[in-house]
C-alpha positions in Angstrom: -19.6 -104.9 48.9 -18.1 -107.3 51.5 -18.0 -110.9 50.6 -19.9 -112.9 53.2 -19.9 -116.5 54.1 -23.3 -118.2 54.1 -24.8 -120.4 56.7 -27.9 -122.5 57.2 -29.3 -124.6 60.1 -27.4 -127.7 59.2 -24.1 -125.9 58.8 -24.6 -124.0 62.0 -25.4 -127.2 63.9 -22.3 -128.8 62.3 -20.1 -125.9 63.5 -21.6 -126.2 67.1 -20.9 -129.9 67.0 -17.3 -129.1 66.0 -17.1 -126.7 68.9 -18.3 -129.4 71.2 -15.7 -131.9 69.9 -13.0 -129.2 70.4 -14.1 -128.8 74.1 -15.5 -125.2 73.7 -19.0 -126.5 74.6 -20.1 -129.2 76.9 -22.4 -131.9 75.5 -25.3 -130.7 77.7 -24.9 -127.1 76.6 -24.6 -128.1 73.0 -27.8 -130.1 73.2 -29.5 -127.1 74.8 -28.4 -124.8 71.9 -29.0 -127.1 69.0 -32.4 -128.2 70.4 -33.6 -124.7 69.8 -31.6 -123.4 66.8 -33.6 -120.3 65.8 -33.2 -118.0 62.8 -31.3 -115.4 64.8 -28.5 -117.9 65.6 -28.3 -118.8 62.0 -28.2 -115.2 60.8 -25.7 -114.2 63.5 -23.4 -117.1 62.6 -22.8 -115.7 59.2 -20.0 -113.2 58.4 -17.2 -112.3 56.1 -16.0 -115.1 53.9 -12.9 -116.9 55.2 -10.9 -116.4 52.1 -11.2 -112.6 52.4 -9.6 -112.6 55.9 -5.9 -111.6 55.6 -5.1 -111.2 59.4 -3.1 -113.9 61.0 -5.5 -113.9 64.0 -9.0 -112.4 64.5 -10.9 -110.8 67.4 -14.7 -111.1 67.1 -16.4 -108.3 68.9 -20.1 -108.8 69.5 -22.2 -105.9 70.8 -25.6 -106.5 72.2 -27.6 -103.2 72.7 -30.8 -102.9 74.6 -33.6 -101.3 72.5 -36.4 -101.6 75.1 -39.1 -98.9 75.8 -37.3 -97.8 79.0 -34.5 -96.4 76.8 -37.0 -94.3 75.0 -38.7 -93.3 78.3 -35.4 -92.1 79.6 -34.8 -90.0 76.5 -31.4 -91.5 75.8 -32.0 -93.2 72.4 -29.9 -90.6 70.6 -27.1 -91.1 73.2 -27.1 -94.8 72.5 -26.8 -94.1 68.8 -24.0 -91.6 69.3 -22.2 -94.0 71.7 -22.3 -96.9 69.3 -21.1 -94.7 66.5 -18.2 -93.5 68.6 -17.3 -97.2 69.4 -17.2 -98.1 65.7 -15.1 -94.9 65.1 -12.7 -95.9 67.9 -12.1 -99.3 66.3 -11.8 -97.7 62.8 -9.0 -95.5 64.1 -7.2 -98.3 66.0 -4.2 -100.1 64.6 -6.1 -103.4 65.3 -8.9 -102.6 62.8 -7.8 -105.1 60.2 -7.9 -108.0 62.7 -11.3 -107.1 64.2 -14.7 -108.3 62.9 -17.8 -106.8 64.5 -21.3 -108.0 64.9 -24.2 -105.9 66.2 -27.4 -107.1 67.8 -30.3 -105.1 69.3 -33.1 -106.5 71.5 -36.5 -105.7 73.0 -39.6 -107.9 72.5 -37.6 -109.2 69.5 -34.0 -110.2 69.0 -32.5 -108.6 65.9 -29.2 -109.2 64.2 -28.4 -105.8 62.7 -25.4 -107.5 61.0 -23.2 -110.5 61.6 -19.4 -110.4 61.5 -18.0 -107.8 59.2 -14.8 -105.6 59.0 -14.9 -102.5 61.1 -15.3 -100.2 58.0 -18.6 -102.1 57.1 -20.1 -102.0 60.6 -23.4 -100.2 60.9 -23.6 -96.9 62.7 -26.9 -96.7 64.4 -29.3 -94.0 63.4 -33.0 -93.2 63.8 -33.9 -95.8 61.2 -31.8 -98.7 62.5 -32.4 -98.0 66.2 -35.7 -97.1 67.9 -36.4 -98.2 71.4 -39.7 -99.8 72.4 -41.1 -102.9 74.1 -39.6 -105.4 76.5 -36.2 -106.8 77.2 -35.3 -110.3 75.9 -32.0 -110.3 77.6 -31.5 -114.0 78.2 -32.6 -115.0 74.7 -30.3 -112.5 73.2 -27.3 -113.7 75.3 -27.8 -117.4 74.4 -28.5 -116.7 70.7 -25.6 -114.3 70.3 -23.1 -116.6 72.1 -24.2 -119.6 70.0 -23.8 -117.6 66.8 -20.4 -116.5 68.0 -19.3 -120.0 68.8 -20.4 -121.2 65.4 -18.6 -118.5 63.4 -15.5 -118.7 65.5 -15.4 -122.4 64.9 -15.6 -121.7 61.2 -12.6 -119.5 61.4 -10.6 -122.0 63.5 -11.5 -124.8 61.1 -10.0 -122.6 58.4 -6.8 -122.2 60.4 -7.3 -118.7 61.8 -6.8 -118.3 65.6 -9.8 -116.5 67.1 -10.7 -114.8 70.3 -14.1 -113.4 71.1 -15.4 -110.4 73.1 -19.1 -110.3 73.8 -20.6 -107.2 75.5 -24.3 -106.6 76.5 -25.5 -103.1 77.4 -28.9 -103.0 79.1 -31.0 -100.8 81.3 -33.2 -103.5 82.8 -33.8 -107.1 83.8 -35.0 -109.8 81.5 -38.6 -109.6 80.3 -40.2 -112.2 78.0 -37.3 -114.6 77.2 -37.9 -118.3 76.8 -34.4 -118.9 78.0 -33.5 -118.9 81.7 -30.7 -117.2 83.6 -29.4 -120.7 84.5 -29.1 -121.6 80.7 -27.1 -118.3 80.2 -24.9 -119.3 83.1 -24.2 -122.8 81.8 -23.2 -121.5 78.4 -21.1 -118.7 79.9 -19.2 -121.2 82.1 -18.4 -123.4 79.1 -17.1 -120.5 77.0 -15.1 -119.0 79.9 -13.6 -122.4 80.6 -12.3 -122.6 77.1 -10.2 -119.4 77.7 -11.2 -118.1 74.2 -13.9 -115.7 75.3 -14.3 -112.4 77.2 -17.9 -112.0 78.4 -18.9 -108.5 79.7 -22.1 -106.9 81.0 -23.0 -103.2 81.4 -26.0 -102.2 83.4 -27.4 -98.6 83.2 -29.8 -97.2 85.8 -30.5 -97.5 89.5 -33.6 -99.6 89.5 -32.0 -103.0 89.0 -29.4 -105.0 90.8 -27.2 -105.4 87.7 -24.4 -107.1 89.6 -26.8 -109.9 90.6 -28.3 -110.2 87.1 -24.8 -110.5 85.6 -23.8 -113.0 88.1 -26.9 -115.1 87.5 -25.9 -115.2 83.8 -22.4 -116.3 84.5 -20.5 -113.0 83.8 -17.3 -112.6 85.9 -17.2 -109.8 88.5 -14.3 -108.1 86.7 -16.3 -107.9 83.5 -19.3 -106.0 85.0 -19.8 -102.3 84.9 -22.8 -100.4 86.4 -23.7 -96.8 85.6 -26.4 -95.7 88.1 -27.7 -92.8 86.1 -29.6 -93.3 82.8 -28.4 -90.1 81.2 -26.9 -89.2 77.8 -23.5 -88.5 79.5 -23.6 -91.9 81.3 -24.5 -93.7 78.0 -21.7 -92.0 76.1 -19.3 -93.0 79.0 -20.5 -96.6 78.8 -19.7 -96.9 75.1 -16.4 -95.2 75.5 -15.4 -97.7 78.3 -16.6 -100.6 76.2 -14.6 -99.4 73.1 -11.4 -98.9 75.2 -11.7 -102.3 76.9 -12.5 -104.1 73.6 -9.5 -102.5 71.9 -7.3 -103.6 74.9 -8.7 -107.2 74.5 -8.0 -107.1 70.7 -4.4 -106.3 71.6 -4.2 -109.3 73.9 -4.1 -107.1 77.0 -7.2 -108.8 78.5 -6.8 -112.5 79.4 -9.9 -114.4 78.2 -11.7 -116.6 80.7 -13.3 -116.3 84.2 -10.5 -114.1 85.5 -10.7 -111.4 82.8 -10.7 -107.9 84.1 -12.4 -106.3 81.1 -13.2 -103.0 82.7 -10.0 -102.7 84.7 -7.6 -99.9 83.5 
């Protein structure tokens, strides 16, 4: 069993306050986050205990996977599972595996933390029990909650003396549906994190029915970190996850510069 750090609402708020003092978050964005500090942020801000980390620096990889009904309708649920499994396997086989901690979220009408930050060998490989697509697409809520959780856990590591970079990638086949958050709130949070030059924020859109470039831009994701696959097919989904794993590994090697000018999907 992996030893995990614990967190609660007060501890998470304290870590976000620390990130604000450090300049990672603006005061306005910090107020927006802590004014609605839900259970998913608290759960997502947990992770492996600091004393068990042996790497001199850490890359936090956060994967946000759409589990809405349109995924089921397109018949690509199994391709999503296979793609996520392949991504975990790619990290497990990389020389950076010991310096990477992974978190996995899924979202539809609900936002779910499958697991917070754990070593690659303990990351969940999605299957028919842990991943079933149905319902809507709380894209904005997931983005804000996951980024807040990432900021809090990263601040915990930095407070403990471990340099930390973050890579957050969302994979979706549709626009937001049902979030309480707005695209403008996503964008404000994204701007803060990109300005800190500690974060790579990436967006993958799958399908031809949505202007994903516009959606990503409205959420504050840089152009060089947006990938669109027009076809919602098993082959396209597998390609998407392969691209994400390759780019995330490059980022963990320091080959992708964090911030607004990151070229996450560039070769």
